[in-house]
C-alpha positions in Angstrom: 84.9 165.2 37.0 82.2 167.4 38.4 82.6 171.2 38.7 80.7 173.8 40.7 81.3 177.5 40.3 80.4 179.9 43.0 80.9 183.7 43.3 81.8 184.6 46.9 79.5 187.2 48.3 80.9 187.5 51.9 82.7 190.9 52.3 85.6 189.1 54.0 86.0 186.4 51.3 87.0 182.9 52.4 88.5 183.6 55.8 89.2 181.1 58.7 85.6 180.4 59.8 84.1 179.5 56.5 87.3 177.7 55.4 87.1 175.6 58.5 83.4 174.8 57.9 84.2 173.8 54.4 87.1 171.6 55.3 85.2 169.9 58.1 82.2 169.3 55.8 84.2 167.5 53.1 87.0 165.9 55.2 85.5 162.4 55.0 84.7 162.4 51.3 86.9 160.0 49.3 86.9 162.3 46.2 90.0 164.3 45.4 88.5 167.8 46.0 90.3 170.8 44.7 89.5 174.5 44.9 90.7 177.1 42.5 90.1 180.8 42.3 89.1 181.9 38.8 92.1 183.6 37.1 94.6 181.9 39.3 96.7 178.9 38.1 96.9 177.3 41.5 94.6 174.5 42.4 94.7 173.4 46.1 93.4 170.6 48.2 90.0 171.7 49.6 90.5 169.4 52.6 93.3 171.6 53.9 92.4 174.8 55.7 95.8 176.3 55.1 95.7 175.5 51.4 92.1 177.0 51.1 93.1 180.2 52.9 96.3 180.5 50.8 94.3 181.2 47.7 93.2 184.6 49.2 89.7 184.3 47.8 87.9 187.7 48.2 84.4 188.9 47.7 83.4 188.7 44.0 86.0 185.9 43.2 84.7 182.8 41.6 85.8 179.5 43.0 85.7 176.3 41.0 85.7 172.8 42.5 85.9 168.6 42.5 86.5 165.1 41.2 86.2 161.4 42.4 84.1 158.5 43.6 81.6 160.5 45.6 81.9 163.7 43.6 78.2 164.3 43.3 77.8 164.2 47.1 80.9 166.2 47.6 79.8 169.0 45.2 76.3 169.1 46.9 78.0 169.5 50.3 80.4 172.2 49.0 77.5 174.1 47.4 75.5 174.0 50.6 78.5 175.2 52.7 79.4 178.0 50.3 75.8 179.3 50.0 75.2 179.2 53.7 78.5 180.8 54.7 79.8 182.9 51.9 
């Protein structure tokens, strides 16, 4: 299991555009990639735009992610997307 923690800096949090970019970037990864907002017990499928948006991640929230066969590559891609878009 590989984790990556990131504090969201976008004033809008994770809204439709960055959620869509994230989902598209990791859609073909074979790993079971989850995303969780720190302090929330829910952990959702990061390959589902509706699930990602359902977390209601706002600016300042920390998101935690991933696990699986290509987890190193998946985490690198997630980190890139978050840093460029949030």
